[in-house]
N, C-alpha and C positions, 0 to 999 in steps of 0.2 A: 504493501500500500504505501501509496507516495503520499510525504509528510509536506502540509503547508508551513513554511516558516515565515517569524517576521521579516521586515527590511533588515535587518542585523546580521540576521542570519546565512545571507547569500556569502560566499567565499569573496575574496575581495576583486576588484575588477583587473584586470591584468591588460587590456588592452591598449594603454597609454602604452607599457614597456613591450608586448609584444607578446610577451611570457605566456605562453600554453602550455600549461603542465598537470594534462589529466591522472599522469601517474601519480601524482603527489595527493590527488582528490584524496578528501577523509573514506574512512569505510563506514557502514551504516549501520551505527554503533549507539548513538545516541536514541533509545528509544523510549526516553522516557520524558523529552522537553516540554510535548504538547501535556503531558499531565501535571505537570509541578507548575509550568506557566498558566497554564488556567485553569489551577486547582482551587474550589473555594474552601471558606472555611468550615463547609456542612459538609465536602468531602472529605476535608482532613480529621476532622472529629470522627468520623465514620470509621475510618483506617486506624487514629489512634491506636484503640488499644489491641488490635493486631500488631504493631509494632513495637507498641512498647514491652508487650510479650516478647517478640522475636529478642530484642534487646536484652529483655531480663536473663531468658533462658539462655542467650551466648554467654552474657557477661558471666554465670553463675558458674557454668562450663568453663571458661576460662580463669575463674579466679574466683571463688568462693567466698574465701577471707574476706579480699575487699570488695567484693558485694556489701557484705553484713557490717563491713566497718563504714563503706559510705553510706548504706544508710542507716545504720546508727546517729554516728557524726551528724548529719545531716538533720535528724530526730532532733538532734541536742540541740541543734544550731537555731531551731524553729522552736522548741520551748525556750532557749536563754533569749530570744527576740521577746517572745511573749511574757519572760518575767520581766524583760529591762520596760517594756510598754508598761507593764505595772509598777514598776518599781517608779518609773516616771511619774505615773500618778500619785505616788506617795511622796516622790519629794514635793510635785507639786502642789498637794494639798498641805504639807506642814508649810511651805515657805508664804501660801495664801491665806493660813491661817491668821486667824484677829488678834495676835498677839505682840509683844515688842517683838522689833529683827532680831536680835542676841537669841532669844527664846527660838526663833522660828528657825535659826540656821540650823543652831544646835538639836534640833527636834527632827528635823530634815537629814541631818549627817547620818544616823542609820540607813536610812531609803538610800543615800547618796551611796554607803558603803554595796549596798545591796545591788543598785543601779551598775556601779563600778563591778562586782564581781560578776554579774548578767554578761557586759559586755565581753568581757575577758573571755568567760567562757563559751558565750559566740563566736569572737576573734578564734578561740582555741580551735573550737569544734567546726570551723569553716576552711581552718590551714589543715586539721587533721585530714575531712571528706575529703578537700583538694588532694591530697595527699594520695588517699585509698581512690581516689579517681582516676588519677595519673600513672599510678601504679597497675589500675583495671585497664585503661583502652592498648597500651602497648602490648597487654597480654591477649588480648579480644584481637588485636591487628593480626600479631602472630599466628593466635589458633587460625582463623581465618586463610592464613596464606599457606599454614601446614594444610589444614583441610582441603584447598584450591589443587598442591603440590600432589598429594596424595591421589585425587581423583583425577587429573590429567595424564598420571605415570601410572595410572590403574586401567583406565581404561584401554578398549581393544583397540589396535591401530590403524585400524579401520577407519576410526573417527576421527584420524586429522586429516581426512580424506575428504570430510565433510565441511561445506563452510559453513552452513548453519552451526555446527558444532565449534568451529574456530570463532564467529560471532559472537554465538555464550560466552567461549574462553575467555575472548578478550575483554569484554564488558566485564566479568566476572573479574578480572586482570586488575583491568586500568582503572574501575570506582569500587566494587564490589568488596572490597579487602580494606581498604580504607574510609569505605563509606560503612563498615561494621564497627570500628570504632569508633566513627564519629555517630553513628546511632546511640553506642551506649553515652558516651558523653554528654549528646544534647538529651538522651531522655534523664540522662542524670541531671542534667541544669534544669530543666524542664517540673522535676520532683521537689528539687532543691528550691525555686521559685514558689512551686504550689504552695509548699511549708512554711514559708514565706506570707503567702495570701490568709492563707488557715487560720498563721497565729494571729495577724493585726486585723483579721474580721473577731477571731474568736475573742480579743482582747475588746474590740470594741460591743461586743453583743454584750460580757459583762459588764461593761462600764456604763453602755444603756442601749438597749434593743432603736433604739430612733436613730443611732449612730451608722450602721449599716448600711441602711439605701441612701447616706454621704456618700460611703467610701463606693458603691458600686457607682456613683454618679461621678465621683471624682477619676475613676480607672476608664470610663468611656475615649476623652478623647487621648488618652496615652494608648489606648488598645486599637484606635484608627491609625495612629501615628505610625504605631511602632509595624502592624499591619503592611499599611502602604508603601514605610521603605522596604521591608523585608521583602514582599512581592517586587517591587522593582530591581532588586538586587539580584531576586532568581531570575527574574525575564532576561537581566543582562549577562546572567552568565550561563544561562541555558541556549538565548539566541546566537551566543560565539562561542558556541562548544568547537563546532565543528573549522570553526579557521583559526581556534586556539590549538584543534587539534594540527591541522596544517601548518601552524607553524612549527610544533613539537618536530614534526615529520622534518622540516625545511632545518631545523639546527641538529637535529641528526644526522643530516647527511651530510650537514658542516663539518661535523666533529667526530664524528665517526670511524673508526682505522679502515674499516672494509670499504666506504667509499673515498678515503682520504686522494690515494692515487688518480682515480678519473675523476676529482673533481679539480683537481689541476692541470691531468690532462688533455682536459677537455674546455679546461677555461672556463669553468662553471662557477667561480666566486661571484661576480657582478650582478650574473643572473641570477643565481640564487637569493645574494643578498637583497638585491630590488625587492626581489618577491616577499623575502621576510620581514621589510621595510615598511610595505604596502600594508601587510597586513597586520605588523606590528602597528602600525600611526592608526588604521582602519578601530583597532580592540584601543587603542590611548585615547579617541575622539568618542569611542562607547564610554568610557569610564567618565570620563569629562563632563559627556552629558549627563551620564546617572549623578555626578557628583551637585549638578546643579538642579536636577529636578528631586532629591533627596533632600537638600537643601530649602527648595521651596516646600516640601511637606514637611520638615522639622517647624520650618516658621508655622506654618499654618497649625499643626500638629501644638507647637510650644504656645500660643497665641490663643486655640483653643482651651488647652490645657491651666494655662493660665485663667482666661475667664473660666470657667468651672470651677478651679480652685479656691478662686474670689467668691462664687457665689457659694462653695461649699462653708467656708468661710462665714462667710454673710448668714447663714442658716444656721453653724454657730453661733454665732452673734445673737439670734434672735431666740435662741434657743436658752442662751444662758442670759440676757437680759428676761426670758421668762421665766427663767429659776427652774426649767426642766430638767439641764444639766448644770455642776455646779465649775469654776474655772478651771479647777485642777484638772478634771475631766475633758473639758474641752481642751485647753494645750495639750493634752496626753491624747485627744483622737486627731489634732494635726498631727502629731509625729506618726499614729500609727495612718494615716490615709498618706502621708508622704514614704512609710518603708513597703503600704502595699504595693502604691503605686511605682515603684521600682522594680518590687518583685511580677510586678505582671509586666512590663517590659521585657523581663526578661524571661519570663514565660512564652512571650509570645512568637520572642522569637527564638523561641528553642523549639516548640511546635514547629512554627515552621521546617526549622531543621530537622526536625524531629521525621515529618511528611516525610522532606528531600532526600534522606539519606535513607531510611525505609524502602523507596522506591527501586535506588540500586541496590540497596542490599536484597531486595528482592530479585536479581540476578545472581546475587551466587547463592541463594537457597536454590534459585533454577537449573542454575549449573548443576547444582549438586544432584537434582532429581535425573537433571538426564544423566551424569555420569552412571548414576545406579544403573540406568538402563541401557549403559553402553560396556557395561561389566564382566568381563567372562564369566560363564555359569558357573555358581560353586559347589564342593564336594565333586569336583570331577576325579579319576583314577589317577595317579601318578603314572607317569609314562614310561614306556618300554624301557628296561637299561640300554637295547641295541637290538638292531636287524639282521637279517640276512640279505634280503632285500625291501625295497620300498616301492610300493605298488599307485600309480594317480590313474584312478578309475573314470573316465567320462569330466574329468573335470572341467568344468566352467565359472571362469570368473571376470568381474568386470567394478569398477572404481564408481562413488557413490555422484561421482562426475555427470556418468550419467552417457558417457564419450562411445558407450558400447562395450564389447566384450573382450577382455585383455587379453584372456585366452577359452578356447572355446573347444569343448572335448578332447580333452588332452587326455592319452593314455599312453602310460608310460613305466618302466620297468628298471631297478636301479639295484644293483647287486653291490653286494657289501664287500671292501678292498679295492674297490674300481675307480677308475678316472672317468666320469662322465664329463663331456665340454657340451654346454648350450651354446650354437651357432646362427645368427639369421643379422638380416640388417634391421635398425631402429625401430623400434617401436614393433616387434615380433611376439616380443612376450616373454622374454629371456630374462628380466630381474622382475616380475612377476610372478614367473615359475618358481625363481629361486625363493622368494617371501613366502611362499606357500611351502616350499621344502623346510623353510626354517620356522616354521611357529609361527612368522608373523601376520599371518592371513590367513582365515580358511577358507574354502570353493565356497561358490552360492552353489553350485549343484557336483554330484561326483563326490570322491573320495580319496584323501593322503591317508594311505596305510601304510604301520611298519610293519612287516608278518603277519599281515589281517589284521591288526589293532586300528582302526580309522580316529584317526589323531582329534577329529571335531571331538572326540570322548575324553578326552585326557586334559590333563592339569596343563597350562599353555608354560607356565614357569619351567616345571618340571620337565618340560620337554625343549624347551631353550637352552637349558642347563647341558643338554646334551647335544650342544650343535655349535660351531664355531663358525662365524662368519666375518668374514672381508668383504665389507660393503662398498658399493662402488662408490657412494658420497660419505664416506666415512667422516666421524668427528673429530676435530681438533680440539683435544678435551684441553681445557687451562691448565693442567695439571703438569706433574715430574714428568720425565719422560718418564722413569720406572711406572708411575702410575699410569700413564697412557700403557702401558705394556701389561700389570699385572691385574688393573682393572679391579673387578671384582670380586676374583678369586684370590686363594689364599696364595701368600708368600712363598715360595720354595725357590730357592737357590741352584738346585739344581737344573730344573723347569726352564726356570727365568734364562740361564746360561744358553742352554738348546736353543731356546726359542729366539733370543739374540741373534744366534749362532746360524742359525736356519734362515732367518729374513736380512742376515744383511745388517741389522742396526746395531752393531755394536760397532760397527767401523762407521756409521752416523754420529754416536752419541759419544765415539773417540773425539770428535774433533769440538767437543762443547766444553765450556770451560767446568762447569760443575760436574758432566759426564753423568750419571742416569738422575743423579737428585738436581739437573736445570728444567727448570721452569718453561716448556711450550707455550709462552704467550708472549708477545711482547709487548703488551699493555703495560707490564707492570714488571718492576725493578728486576734487573739480571736477566729477564727473559729472553729468549730466542726463538726465531718464526722459521720451521723447517721448513726446504724449500718442496714441493710437490712429490716428488720422488723420495725424499727424505720419508717425508710421512706417510706414503704409503710402505716403506719397510717395516716402520714404525706399528700401521695397521697390521699386516702382517705377522710381525712379533706376539702381538697382542693377541692372533686367532689361532697362531701355533701354542704360544702359551697355554691358551682354554682348551685346546687340541689335544694336551700331554698331561690332562688332569689326572691323578690315578688312574682309576678304568678309563681305557681313551674314548674320548667322543667319536662318537660312532660315525658322524657327518661334518665333512667340512668343507664349508660353501666361500667361495670367492669369486664376486662379482666386478670384472673390470679390477683385478689388482695392482695389472703393470702398466695403467694407463699413462703416468707422469714417471714413468721407470727408464731408465737408458738402456739400450738393445743388453751390454755385458750384465747390467741388475736384471732384466727383465728375463736372460738366459737360465741367470744363479737363481732367484725365486722358482723356477718352473722345475729346476732341478732338484729347489729343496720340498716344495709341494711333493713332488712323486716320490721323495726317499721320505718326509713325513707319513704317506700314506701305507708306502710298502711296511714302516717301522710299525706303526698302531695297529694297522688294520683299518684306516678308517676309508670313507666312501669322502671321494673330491670328486666336487661338482663346482667347474669351472667354466666361467662366463669372458669373453674378450673377442675382441675384433681380429685378434691379429692369430689368423688363422695358422702361420708355422710353427705357434705354443700349443697349437689342438693337433697338430698332428700326432703327439706321444700321446695322447688320450688312448683311454682302454675302448672307449664309445663314442660316437659322437651324434646330438640331435639336434638337427637343423627345423627351426622355427620358420613359421612367416604368417604374418596377420592373427596370431595366435593360435594357430595350428600348429602339429607337429607335421611335417613333411618328408623327413628320412629321417634316418638313423642308419649307427652302422657304424665299422671301423675307417681309418681316412683311406685304406685299398678299396674297401668295397664301396664305400661313394663316391671317389674318382672313377672308377670303373666305369659309372653311371653318367645318365645324363641330366643329374642334380641338382639342385639349387648351389650347395656346396663345392660343389667342382666349379663353377659359376664364378662364386667369389672369390676362391682359389685363386683361379687363371686371374683374376683382375688384380687382386693383389702380385701374383707373380710377375705379371706383367707390366709394374710400377720398377721391379726390381732388372727385369731383363732390358728394356727398352731401352739405348742410349736418349738421353739427352736430344733435343732438340736446339741446335745453334743458334743462339741469336743474334740477329744483325749487329750489326755494332753502328753506333752513332756517329757523323761525319762530325 
């Protein structure tokens, strides 16, 4: 559904500078803009019990002691406020008594002492409540972040191919966790303000019931001014949310290490800065306009508040003149009205804050609900310890993007201890097939079986513990060289030495100043950035290390493992792969475009558009008219054909 935004919500006009950067357009993530900007107080009040309940439940799970401390000390602050107001009445009563002045002062001293004690207790309770709240909020944010990360790392990999899942994850990550803490903070502020209002109203009721309507009358202009200013602020924030997102993306492009080289190579500095300045100027204009409008609202509100307060005092004067209330009670009523007005102002801001934070916190809870629907089935049996053969039976698989089937009706058998090469053109389904074999995906139709055990019915974690993978797009972990090799496996010096030597990673690390303890991230002090080929050797070492764990891992999958290696390193790697397979008895699934390395495989599987179109040994496939032979001859021709001499430029 298309959302109609306020004029301030439009992105910056780039027509004057000729900038047209649609790739920087913000994603569809701020789904609550209209909800907050158009919220009425009735709508807010209707949702308030649910939001407060969510905040209370989250706070209790995060820090029950701090919740109890916050509640008790806020209650103590309210009691102290009521005590101070009553003590004020006693002081005024003694001071206005018809006795000589020294006697009045002496009589008022005990009440003054009680007033001072009440104010000290109120200040102490407020400070302790603030400390408990300050401790509670980061605990809540941390608990929300942990829950988000636990959900994100627990869902099936297929979820990360779904754009809707990414939208929910993005909203939950960018606003949900922080707003969880804000929701707790705003709820605490709201309850604190309500305690103050109740304390003032209770004192006025005790002094004289007729004073309560005066309190409500004095609060009306304060409520209007605070509500109007809060709505203006929220409208501004939400109207320019997408603009701020665009501004943040530009900042990232200009400051991130990943884009720094291309920013300079294509001299994008001025273009990006010009776009940033245009958005920033528009944001500044909105802030300046808001300041003017809020000042006008405050002027009207303060004027109305002053007039109403003067009217309240006039009514008090009439009641005083008629003898309805004594002068001491009238003085205490003035103080109580001012206390209630301040508490009301804080409460209104907190109410609006609870509503806004609660809306964004609902993104967090919605993501939790969605993540639960994407978790693997619980209670599955452990995966088999090994296999003699892997069978793919009528396997069909497609990604959620709706681009058709990546694999269709694939039937294939892989035997233990053999090297199987998957070849084919880009998009033929090789990497997708490797992901199904590695247990990262499950087919939509058909089955992948280890000796007759369907992997769809086994625990995915235990399955992946029995598989070692060299991924095509392996992660450059910001860990030490040793950490990049050992990963989550147990540390074993003998295994480590074998894996490093097999992948020739020991020669890579030998050039690092701190050896295996070198941090592989240049963004930090003393960190280094290996080359592409060096990273691939480290990725191979981590795979060999995992594959040499106790009972040898029975399946090793290498997806384009040598794309960044030179010819000598590539030959050494494939030699090591075959040696590893022979020593451990593992099945090796190899994906590579370099068919010279495929030749030594025991079995070659040719894929085309998601189907297996041929399979056999190199000799068998070269004997026929197969796509494999065509690909082989194309690559071989590049080495046999002499280069065409280029004419010299005169």
